[in-house]
Backbone as numpy.savetxt, mean C-alpha at the origin, in Angstrom:
# Nx Ny Nz CAx CAy CAz Cx Cy Cz
-4.96 13.32 23.14 -4.47 12.37 22.11 -4.24 13.14 20.80
-3.12 12.88 20.18 -2.80 13.54 18.92 -3.85 13.15 17.88
-4.41 14.12 17.18 -5.44 13.86 16.20 -4.98 12.91 15.09
-3.73 13.10 14.73 -3.17 12.27 13.66 -3.24 10.79 14.05
-2.88 10.43 15.27 -2.93 9.05 15.67 -4.31 8.60 16.03
-5.17 9.49 16.41 -6.57 9.14 16.63 -7.16 8.63 15.34
-6.87 9.31 14.23 -7.34 8.85 12.93 -6.75 7.49 12.57
-5.44 7.34 12.81 -4.76 6.09 12.42 -5.33 4.90 13.17
-5.43 5.03 14.51 -5.74 3.85 15.24 -7.24 3.56 15.36
-8.07 4.54 15.12 -9.48 4.24 14.96 -9.68 3.53 13.62
-8.78 3.81 12.68 -8.85 3.14 11.36 -8.08 1.82 11.33
-6.82 1.92 11.92 -5.89 0.80 11.84 -6.40 -0.26 10.96
-4.91 0.93 7.86 -5.03 -0.01 6.68 -3.87 -0.55 6.64
2.14 1.64 0.65 2.14 0.88 0.17 2.97 1.98 0.68
11.78 0.22 7.02 13.02 0.93 6.63 13.31 1.95 7.74
13.57 1.63 8.40 14.01 2.76 9.22 14.51 3.78 8.24
13.97 4.96 8.24 14.11 5.88 7.12 15.34 6.75 7.24
16.09 6.77 6.21 16.98 7.86 5.86 16.50 8.29 4.51
16.69 7.40 3.51 16.00 7.54 2.24 15.68 6.12 1.74
14.58 5.96 1.05 14.20 4.67 0.58 15.27 4.00 -0.24
15.97 4.78 -1.09 16.97 4.22 -1.99 18.13 3.59 -1.22
18.35 4.00 0.01 19.41 3.44 0.79 19.18 2.01 1.21
17.91 1.57 1.10 17.53 0.26 1.59 17.24 -0.75 0.48
17.38 -0.33 -0.75 17.00 -1.23 -1.83 17.92 -2.43 -1.91
19.20 -2.27 -1.70 20.13 -3.39 -1.73 19.82 -4.37 -0.59
19.52 -3.83 0.59 19.21 -4.67 1.70 17.89 -5.40 1.46
16.90 -4.68 0.90 15.60 -5.29 0.66 15.69 -6.43 -0.34
16.64 -6.34 -1.26 16.78 -7.39 -2.26 17.20 -8.72 -1.67
17.81 -8.66 -0.48 18.29 -9.88 0.19 17.27 -10.42 1.20
16.21 -9.71 1.41 15.27 -10.10 2.45 14.47 -11.34 2.11
14.11 -12.08 3.11 13.25 -13.26 2.96 12.12 -13.11 3.92
10.89 -12.99 3.48 10.50 -12.88 2.08 10.81 -11.49 1.52
10.80 -11.35 0.20 11.14 -10.08 -0.42 10.12 -9.03 -0.05
10.53 -7.74 -0.15 9.70 -6.66 0.33 9.49 -5.51 -0.62
9.98 -5.61 -1.87 9.75 -4.51 -2.81 8.40 -4.70 -3.51
7.72 -3.61 -3.75 6.42 -3.63 -4.45 6.48 -2.66 -5.62
5.69 -2.94 -6.64 5.63 -2.08 -7.84 4.20 -1.61 -8.02
4.02 -0.36 -8.36 2.68 0.21 -8.53 2.60 1.04 -9.84
1.47 0.87 -10.54 1.15 1.70 -11.65 -0.12 2.46 -11.34
-0.13 3.73 -11.61 -1.33 4.59 -11.40 -1.74 5.16 -12.76
-2.93 4.80 -13.19 -3.46 5.25 -14.46 -4.62 6.25 -14.24
-4.58 7.38 -14.94 -5.64 8.37 -14.82 -6.29 8.49 -16.20
-7.62 8.45 -16.19 -8.35 8.50 -17.43 -9.37 9.66 -17.36
-9.94 10.00 -18.50 -11.06 10.93 -18.54 -12.31 10.21 -18.01
-13.04 10.83 -17.11 -14.21 10.16 -16.54 -15.22 9.76 -17.57
-15.27 10.42 -18.70 -16.20 10.07 -19.77 -15.84 8.72 -20.43
-14.57 8.31 -20.26 -14.10 7.05 -20.89 -14.13 5.87 -19.94
-14.74 6.02 -18.78 -14.70 4.98 -17.74 -15.17 3.63 -18.26
-16.36 3.58 -18.86 -16.90 2.30 -19.30 -16.04 1.68 -20.38
-15.57 2.47 -21.32 -14.73 1.93 -22.39 -13.39 1.44 -21.88
-12.81 2.22 -20.94 -11.52 1.80 -20.37 -11.69 0.52 -19.55
-12.74 0.41 -18.78 -12.92 -0.80 -17.92 -13.19 -2.02 -18.77
-13.94 -1.87 -19.86 -14.19 -2.99 -20.77 -12.88 -3.46 -21.40
-12.04 -2.52 -21.83 -10.78 -2.87 -22.42 -9.81 -3.46 -21.42
-9.87 -2.97 -20.17 -8.99 -3.48 -19.12 -9.32 -4.92 -18.80
-10.61 -5.24 -18.73 -11.00 -6.64 -18.50 -10.41 -7.59 -19.57
-10.49 -7.13 -20.82 -9.98 -7.96 -21.91 -8.45 -8.10 -21.78
-7.79 -7.01 -21.40 -6.33 -7.04 -21.30 -5.92 -7.97 -20.14
-6.62 -7.96 -19.05 -6.32 -8.86 -17.93 -6.42 -10.30 -18.38
-7.47 -10.63 -19.16 -7.63 -11.98 -19.67 -6.48 -12.36 -20.60
-6.07 -11.40 -21.41 -4.96 -11.60 -22.35 -3.65 -11.89 -21.59
-3.41 -11.15 -20.51 -2.19 -11.34 -19.72 -2.15 -12.74 -19.14
-3.29 -13.21 -18.64 -3.34 -14.55 -18.07 -3.09 -15.60 -19.14
-3.69 -15.43 -20.32 -3.55 -16.42 -21.38 -2.11 -16.46 -21.89
-1.43 -15.31 -21.87 -0.07 -15.25 -22.39 0.98 -15.63 -21.31
0.50 -15.90 -20.10 1.41 -16.41 -19.08 2.18 -15.41 -18.27
1.60 -14.22 -18.07 2.23 -13.30 -17.14 2.27 -13.96 -15.78
3.44 -14.21 -15.20 3.51 -14.99 -13.95 3.14 -14.20 -12.72
3.01 -12.90 -12.83 2.78 -12.09 -11.65 1.27 -11.92 -11.30
1.02 -11.76 -10.01 -0.29 -11.30 -9.55 -0.29 -9.77 -9.57
-1.29 -9.19 -10.19 -1.48 -7.74 -10.20 -2.81 -7.40 -9.59
-2.78 -6.75 -8.44 -4.03 -6.39 -7.76 -4.45 -4.97 -8.12
-5.69 -4.82 -8.59 -6.19 -3.53 -9.06 -7.10 -2.90 -7.99
-6.93 -1.59 -7.79 -7.73 -0.86 -6.81 -8.25 0.43 -7.46
-9.44 0.84 -7.00 -9.96 2.16 -7.38 -10.39 2.90 -6.13
-10.35 4.24 -6.14 -10.73 5.00 -4.95 -12.18 4.84 -4.61
-12.49 4.70 -3.34 -13.86 4.74 -2.87 -14.18 6.13 -2.31
-13.15 6.87 -1.92 -13.29 8.23 -1.46 -12.51 9.15 -2.40
-12.92 10.41 -2.45 -12.24 11.35 -3.35 -12.89 11.31 -4.73
-12.10 11.57 -5.75 -12.62 11.59 -7.11 -12.79 10.16 -7.60
-13.99 9.84 -8.01 -14.34 8.47 -8.43 -14.38 8.35 -9.95
-13.91 7.22 -10.48 -14.06 6.94 -11.90 -12.97 7.44 -12.81
-11.86 7.95 -12.25 -10.79 8.41 -13.06 -9.43 7.80 -12.76
-9.29 7.18 -11.59 -8.00 6.70 -11.13 -8.03 5.20 -10.90
-6.99 4.50 -11.40 -6.86 3.07 -11.26 -5.44 2.76 -10.82
-5.31 1.94 -9.80 -4.01 1.58 -9.26 -3.82 0.08 -9.41
-2.67 -0.33 -9.96 -2.38 -1.74 -10.18 -1.06 -2.05 -9.51
-1.04 -3.00 -8.60 0.10 -3.22 -7.72 0.52 -4.68 -7.69
1.82 -4.91 -7.68 2.38 -6.25 -7.47 3.26 -6.21 -6.24
3.09 -7.20 -5.37 3.92 -7.33 -4.18 4.08 -8.84 -3.90
5.22 -9.23 -3.59 6.47 -8.50 -3.41 7.60 -9.26 -4.14
8.74 -8.61 -4.38 9.80 -9.22 -5.16 11.17 -8.76 -4.70
12.20 -9.48 -5.13 13.57 -9.06 -5.02 13.98 -8.42 -6.35
14.96 -7.56 -6.30 15.38 -6.87 -7.53 15.88 -7.87 -8.60
16.54 -8.94 -8.12 17.03 -9.93 -9.13 15.87 -10.61 -9.86
14.81 -10.92 -9.12 13.63 -11.49 -9.73 12.93 -10.52 -10.62
12.96 -9.25 -10.21 12.33 -8.19 -11.03 13.03 -8.09 -12.39
14.34 -8.22 -12.36 15.10 -8.18 -13.62 14.72 -9.32 -14.51
14.58 -10.54 -13.97 14.20 -11.71 -14.77 12.80 -11.51 -15.35
11.91 -10.94 -14.55 10.55 -10.72 -15.02 10.53 -9.76 -16.23
11.32 -8.70 -16.14 11.33 -7.72 -17.19 12.00 -8.20 -18.46
12.76 -9.29 -18.37 13.44 -9.86 -19.51 12.57 -10.87 -20.27
11.38 -11.18 -19.74 10.52 -12.14 -20.40 10.11 -11.66 -21.79
10.15 -12.53 -22.77 9.84 -12.16 -24.16 8.38 -11.77 -24.36
7.51 -12.23 -23.44 6.09 -12.01 -23.63 5.73 -10.52 -23.45
6.63 -9.73 -22.88 6.30 -8.34 -22.65 6.00 -7.54 -23.91
6.60 -7.91 -24.98 6.31 -7.22 -26.27 4.86 -7.35 -26.63
4.34 -8.61 -26.52 2.93 -8.85 -26.82 2.00 -8.15 -25.83
2.39 -8.19 -24.56 1.58 -7.55 -23.51 1.52 -6.04 -23.73
2.64 -5.44 -24.11 2.67 -4.01 -24.32 1.81 -3.60 -25.51
1.88 -4.35 -26.59 1.05 -4.06 -27.77 -0.43 -4.16 -27.46
-0.79 -5.18 -26.69 -2.20 -5.38 -26.35 -2.67 -4.24 -25.46
-1.80 -3.79 -24.54 -2.14 -2.67 -23.68 -2.34 -1.40 -24.48
-1.39 -1.12 -25.37 -1.46 0.12 -26.17 -2.69 0.17 -27.06
-3.05 -1.02 -27.57 -4.20 -1.06 -28.51 -5.53 -1.22 -27.78
-5.44 -1.41 -26.44 -6.65 -1.61 -25.62 -6.83 -0.49 -24.59
-6.70 -0.80 -23.32 -6.95 0.22 -22.29 -5.96 1.39 -22.34
-4.79 1.17 -22.84 -3.80 2.26 -22.91 -4.24 3.42 -23.76
-5.18 3.21 -24.67 -5.67 4.28 -25.56 -6.43 5.35 -24.74
-6.93 4.96 -23.57 -7.74 5.88 -22.76 -7.00 6.54 -21.60
-5.75 6.16 -21.46 -4.97 6.71 -20.34 -4.46 8.11 -20.70
-4.82 9.06 -19.82 -4.38 10.47 -20.03 -3.05 10.74 -19.30
-2.82 10.02 -18.21 -1.61 10.24 -17.44 -1.31 8.94 -16.64
-0.06 8.61 -16.52 0.32 7.42 -15.74 1.53 7.74 -14.85
1.57 7.05 -13.73 2.69 7.13 -12.79 3.17 5.73 -12.50
4.46 5.57 -12.33 5.05 4.27 -12.05 6.04 4.46 -10.89
5.88 3.67 -9.82 6.81 3.83 -8.70 6.93 2.54 -7.93
7.97 2.49 -7.08 8.24 1.34 -6.22 8.07 1.77 -4.79
7.77 0.78 -3.96 7.70 1.05 -2.52 8.35 -0.12 -1.77
8.66 0.13 -0.49 9.31 -0.86 0.35 8.36 -1.21 1.48
8.02 -2.50 1.59 7.06 -2.97 2.59 7.84 -3.34 3.87
7.47 -2.72 4.96 8.13 -2.95 6.22 7.59 -4.19 6.94
7.99 -5.36 6.45 7.42 -6.62 6.91 7.65 -6.83 8.42
8.80 -6.39 8.90 9.12 -6.60 10.33 8.09 -5.96 11.25
7.62 -4.79 10.86 6.73 -4.03 11.72 5.26 -4.12 11.28
4.97 -4.97 10.35 3.61 -5.16 9.90 2.93 -6.33 10.60
1.61 -6.32 10.59 0.85 -7.42 11.14 -0.25 -7.73 10.13
0.01 -8.68 9.27 -0.88 -9.04 8.15 -0.98 -10.54 8.09
-1.85 -11.12 8.95 -1.97 -12.59 9.05 -2.36 -13.23 7.73
-1.94 -14.47 7.59 -2.31 -15.27 6.38 -3.81 -15.32 6.29
-4.30 -15.10 5.06 -5.75 -15.14 4.82 -6.49 -13.87 5.10
-5.75 -12.78 5.39 -6.38 -11.48 5.61 -7.18 -11.01 4.41
-8.42 -10.65 4.59 -9.25 -10.16 3.49 -8.99 -8.66 3.31
-8.70 -8.25 2.05 -8.39 -6.86 1.78 -9.24 -6.34 0.65
-10.57 -6.54 0.78 -11.48 -6.00 -0.23 -11.51 -4.48 -0.19
-11.23 -3.94 1.00 -11.13 -2.51 1.20 -9.81 -2.20 1.90
-9.18 -1.05 1.56 -7.99 -0.62 2.20 -8.19 0.81 2.68
-7.97 1.00 3.97 -8.06 2.33 4.53 -6.67 2.84 4.73
-6.27 3.89 4.00 -4.87 4.29 3.89 -4.69 5.69 4.50
-3.62 5.80 5.30 -3.19 7.09 5.79 -1.76 7.34 5.30
-1.62 8.37 4.48 -0.32 8.68 3.86 0.34 9.82 4.65
1.54 9.58 5.11 2.31 10.61 5.85 3.47 11.06 5.01
3.48 12.35 4.65 4.63 12.93 4.00 5.64 13.26 5.11
6.84 12.66 5.00 7.82 12.87 6.05 8.67 14.10 5.83
9.13 14.66 6.90 10.04 15.81 6.84 11.37 15.34 6.28
12.12 16.23 5.63 13.42 15.85 5.04 14.34 15.17 6.09
15.01 14.10 5.64 15.98 13.40 6.51 15.35 12.81 7.74
14.04 12.50 7.68 13.36 11.94 8.81 13.90 10.53 9.13
14.02 10.24 10.43 14.41 8.90 10.88 13.25 8.36 11.74
12.15 8.15 11.10 10.92 7.74 11.79 10.86 6.24 12.08
11.74 5.44 11.42 11.73 4.00 11.54 11.68 3.49 12.94
12.57 3.96 13.88 12.53 3.46 15.25 11.22 3.68 15.96
10.56 4.83 15.67 9.28 5.13 16.31 8.20 4.22 15.75
8.25 3.93 14.46 7.30 2.98 13.84 7.43 1.63 14.52
8.65 1.21 14.76 8.88 -0.08 15.45 8.29 -0.06 16.87
8.46 1.03 17.58 7.91 1.11 18.94 6.40 0.98 18.92
5.77 1.66 17.97 4.30 1.60 17.86 3.83 0.20 17.52
4.50 -0.40 16.54 4.08 -1.74 16.10 4.35 -2.79 17.19
5.48 -2.69 17.86 5.77 -3.58 18.94 4.73 -3.51 20.04
4.30 -2.27 20.35 3.27 -2.08 21.34 1.97 -2.66 20.93
1.58 -2.42 19.68 0.30 -2.96 19.18 0.30 -4.50 19.21
1.42 -5.10 18.89 1.50 -6.55 18.96 1.49 -7.06 20.41
2.16 -6.34 21.27 2.26 -6.76 22.66 0.88 -6.78 23.35
0.06 -5.77 23.05 -1.27 -5.72 23.68 -2.31 -6.53 22.96
-1.89 -7.14 21.85 -2.84 -7.98 21.10 -3.90 -7.21 20.38
-3.49 -6.05 19.79 -4.44 -5.20 19.07 -5.06 -5.98 17.94
-6.39 -6.00 17.93 -7.13 -6.89 16.97 -7.37 -6.20 15.63
-6.28 -5.88 15.00 -6.31 -5.31 13.66 -5.15 -5.89 12.85
-5.36 -5.93 11.52 -4.22 -6.14 10.62 -3.77 -4.79 10.15
-2.47 -4.62 9.99 -1.97 -3.31 9.52 -0.67 -3.53 8.76
-0.35 -2.57 7.89 0.90 -2.65 7.12 1.49 -1.25 6.92
2.81 -1.14 7.11 3.54 0.08 6.82 4.32 -0.11 5.51
4.37 0.91 4.72 5.24 0.87 3.52 5.77 2.27 3.27
6.89 2.35 2.55 7.58 3.60 2.27 7.73 3.76 0.76
7.54 5.03 0.32 7.73 5.33 -1.08 8.47 6.67 -1.16
9.42 6.74 -2.11 10.09 8.01 -2.35 9.80 8.41 -3.78
9.33 9.67 -3.98 9.15 10.24 -5.30 9.75 11.62 -5.34
9.50 12.38 -6.40 10.12 13.69 -6.54 9.66 14.70 -5.49
8.53 14.37 -4.82 8.01 15.27 -3.81 8.61 14.98 -2.45
9.19 13.79 -2.25 9.73 13.45 -0.94 9.48 11.98 -0.61
9.57 11.68 0.68 9.38 10.32 1.20 8.02 10.25 1.90
7.28 9.21 1.59 5.97 9.01 2.18 5.93 7.68 2.93
5.32 7.70 4.09 5.06 6.52 4.89 3.54 6.29 4.89
3.13 5.11 4.47 1.71 4.82 4.40 1.37 3.73 5.40
0.31 3.96 6.16 -0.25 2.97 7.07 -1.52 2.44 6.43
-1.57 1.13 6.21 -2.72 0.53 5.54 -3.46 -0.42 6.44
-4.76 -0.29 6.48 -5.61 -1.24 7.20 -6.55 -1.96 6.24
-6.49 -3.28 6.14 -7.37 -4.01 5.26 -8.67 -4.38 5.99
-9.71 -4.56 5.18 -10.99 -5.00 5.73 -11.74 -5.78 4.69
-12.48 -6.78 5.13 -13.30 -7.57 4.19 -14.50 -6.78 3.75
-15.03 -5.90 4.61 -16.20 -5.09 4.29 -16.18 -3.84 5.16
-17.17 -2.96 4.99 -17.19 -1.71 5.71 -17.37 -1.92 7.20
-18.08 -2.97 7.58 -18.29 -3.22 9.02 -16.95 -3.47 9.72
-15.98 -3.97 8.92 -14.67 -4.24 9.50 -13.90 -3.01 9.88
-14.35 -1.83 9.46 -13.67 -0.59 9.84 -14.03 -0.12 11.28
-15.06 -0.73 11.86 -15.43 -0.34 13.19 -14.30 -0.69 14.17
-13.98 0.27 15.03 -12.88 0.06 15.99 -13.24 -1.03 16.99
-12.30 -1.97 17.18 -12.56 -3.01 18.18 -12.57 -2.43 19.60
-13.23 -3.10 20.51 -13.31 -2.64 21.90 -12.72 -3.74 22.79
-11.89 -3.37 23.76 -11.46 -2.01 24.08 -10.57 -1.42 23.01
-10.52 -0.09 22.91 -9.78 0.59 21.85 -8.29 0.56 22.10
-7.56 0.94 21.07 -6.13 0.89 21.13 -5.61 1.81 22.27
-6.10 3.02 22.36 -5.66 3.97 23.36 -5.81 3.39 24.78
-6.97 2.82 25.02 -7.22 2.28 26.36 -6.27 1.13 26.67
-6.09 0.20 25.71 -5.19 -0.94 25.94 -3.75 -0.54 26.09
-3.32 0.42 25.22 -1.94 0.83 25.24 -1.61 1.63 26.51
-2.55 2.46 26.95 -2.33 3.25 28.16 -2.17 2.38 29.38
-2.94 1.29 29.42 -2.82 0.35 30.54 -1.46 -0.34 30.52
-0.88 -0.50 29.33 0.39 -1.18 29.20 1.56 -0.27 29.53
1.57 0.95 29.03 2.77 1.80 29.15 2.47 3.09 29.93
1.22 3.40 30.20 0.87 4.65 30.87 0.50 5.74 29.89
-0.39 6.64 30.33 -0.89 7.68 29.40 0.22 8.63 28.98
1.09 8.99 29.89 2.16 9.96 29.58 3.14 9.40 28.53
3.52 8.13 28.70 4.46 7.53 27.79 3.82 7.33 26.42
2.51 7.02 26.42 1.81 6.84 25.16 1.73 8.17 24.42
1.43 9.24 25.13 1.35 10.55 24.51 2.72 10.96 23.96
3.77 10.66 24.68 5.12 10.95 24.22 5.44 10.19 22.93
5.02 8.94 22.88 5.27 8.11 21.69 4.60 8.73 20.49
3.36 9.14 20.62 2.64 9.73 19.53 3.26 11.05 19.09
3.66 11.84 20.08 4.30 13.13 19.78 5.61 12.94 19.02
6.38 11.91 19.36 7.65 11.68 18.70 7.42 11.22 17.25
6.35 10.48 17.00 5.97 10.12 15.62 5.60 11.42 14.86
4.77 12.24 15.48 4.26 13.43 14.83 5.35 14.41 14.45
6.45 14.40 15.19 7.56 15.31 14.89 8.21 15.04 13.57
8.03 13.83 13.00 8.64 13.47 11.72 7.72 13.74 10.52
6.45 14.11 10.79 5.46 14.19 9.73 5.21 15.62 9.32
5.32 15.89 8.02 5.04 17.22 7.49 3.59 17.43 7.17
2.92 16.41 6.62 1.50 16.51 6.28 0.98 15.11 6.10
-0.35 14.96 6.06 -0.93 13.65 5.85 -2.21 13.76 5.02
-2.59 12.62 4.42 -3.84 12.54 3.66 -4.41 11.17 3.90
-5.69 11.02 3.54 -6.42 9.80 3.89 -7.32 9.41 2.70
-7.45 8.08 2.49 -8.35 7.63 1.45 -8.74 6.18 1.73
-9.85 5.76 1.12 -10.28 4.36 1.14 -10.19 3.84 -0.30
-9.57 2.69 -0.44 -9.42 2.04 -1.77 -10.21 0.75 -1.80
-10.75 0.43 -2.95 -11.53 -0.79 -3.14 -10.85 -1.73 -4.11
-10.67 -2.98 -3.64 -10.06 -4.01 -4.52 -11.04 -4.35 -5.64
-10.50 -4.43 -6.87 -11.32 -4.74 -8.07 -10.82 -6.02 -8.70
-11.34 -7.18 -8.31 -10.87 -8.46 -8.86 -11.06 -8.59 -10.34
-12.08 -7.93 -10.90 -12.33 -8.04 -12.35 -11.27 -7.36 -13.18
-10.46 -6.51 -12.56 -9.39 -5.84 -13.27 -8.02 -6.33 -12.82
-8.00 -7.41 -12.07 -6.79 -7.92 -11.46 -6.30 -9.20 -12.14
-5.00 -9.42 -12.16 -4.41 -10.67 -12.61 -4.03 -11.45 -11.39
-4.86 -12.47 -11.05 -4.62 -13.23 -9.83 -4.54 -14.72 -10.20
-3.44 -15.34 -9.87 -3.22 -16.75 -10.15 -3.58 -17.60 -8.93
-4.18 -18.74 -9.18 -4.46 -19.69 -8.07 -3.18 -20.16 -7.49
-3.18 -20.27 -6.15 -1.96 -20.76 -5.49 -1.83 -22.26 -5.65
């Protein structure tokens, strides 16, 4: 079994690929919308308590001023702790994104950010991703207090999309008892495919039995399954892994 997929499916956690930008027009027409926006803030570890106190106040300010979006905040549970904060909104169409950015309240929100948590930010990144809703399995009510993420850096001009569909179709066909989500991001370093597995708690990371390999092999055969994994692996240049923790106290979440 390919080690890369052994990690993914024991874990199973942000387009058929040419380039992400080629799909933005199509994604804008999708129902439901599939574009997501992410901010990554890096602070000095010594400023953690001051930054978090200011961030809580800023979140309250955004709610009071009527920011209509839900912003989910995450911090790393693995790797370097206490310096990185990720704030994500999903999902929207580009036309709605334009309307959101034209809201007059942004001037007040920006000033409050700059005078509050923004004072402690040493570096920030801003990027968009495309959520592959067709090949995801994220049932209504899925708890995502923890996210187990596998990031795949794709080789140039990779067309991994059809293989992703094969894997997801197989997982759905055999009734794999996991929620999962694929998303694509393009930045200056290249195109990344992320596989995300949500869990309510750490116990939820335990692999269900029978395992994916066993169930999938019974469905398609061991040789075909190995070939499927190998064809996926051919598109991947490198990978990385992390666990993220949802932080509701730093999130802007509106009641439905």
